[in-house]
N, C-alpha and C positions, 0 to 999 in steps of 0.2 A: 495491414497490421495483424500480427498474430494475437491469438486469445491471451488475455492478461491472466496471470497466475502469480503465486508467491515466488515463482522462478523468474518473473519479470524484473527488470531493473527498477530502481526507485524512480529514475528519470522517466521510464516508460509509464509507470503507474501514475506519476504526478502530471503527466501530459494529458491524461484523461480526466476531464473535469468531474465526471460522476465519481470516479475513484477518489480523486482528491477531496471532494466534498464529503464522501463517506468516511475517509480517514480522519478528516477534521471533526466530523460528527462523533466518531467513536473515541478519538483522543484529541481534544482541542489543543491546538498549537503544534501538533506533530509535524505538519508539513513545513513549519517554520523552524523546527528544531535544527540547530547547527549540525548535529551529528547526521541527520537525514541529508542535509545539503552536501556534506562531505562524502556521503556514501552513495551519491546519485548513480554511480556505475555498478554498484553492487545490487544483488537481488534482495527482495524483501526477506526471503528465507535466510540469507547470509547475515542480515543485521538484526533479526528478531531477538536473538539471545543477548545482543548488546543493548537492546532497548527493553529488556524484560520488566523493568519497573513501569514502563508505559504500555507495553504490549502484553497484556495478561493472556492466558490461554483462552479465555472467553472472547477477548477482542480479536485474537488471531483466528479463532473459529468463525467469528462474524465476518472478518475480512475474506476468508477463504470462501464462505458461503456466498458473499456478495459477488466476488469475482466469478464464481461458477455460474451465477445467475445472470451475469452481465452478457447481453447479447452482442454478437459481432458488430451489429450496426449501431451500437451505443458507444462507440469509441471516440466520439467527438468531444 
């Protein structure tokens, strides 16, 4: 599996339990948001502006930093 980034699809991001948990920590309820479910084949970058009320610049920066620090062997 390729390194996860904001260019990864929502489906790819949510398949990783660490990423899913981090997203829930930063924005409780985000992974269960109907808009996120509908956008599973879009990238996080593509939907960020549509969820700007939930994904503030600070949250986006934290997600980007988390994904950068995620090791290749941490994808389970």
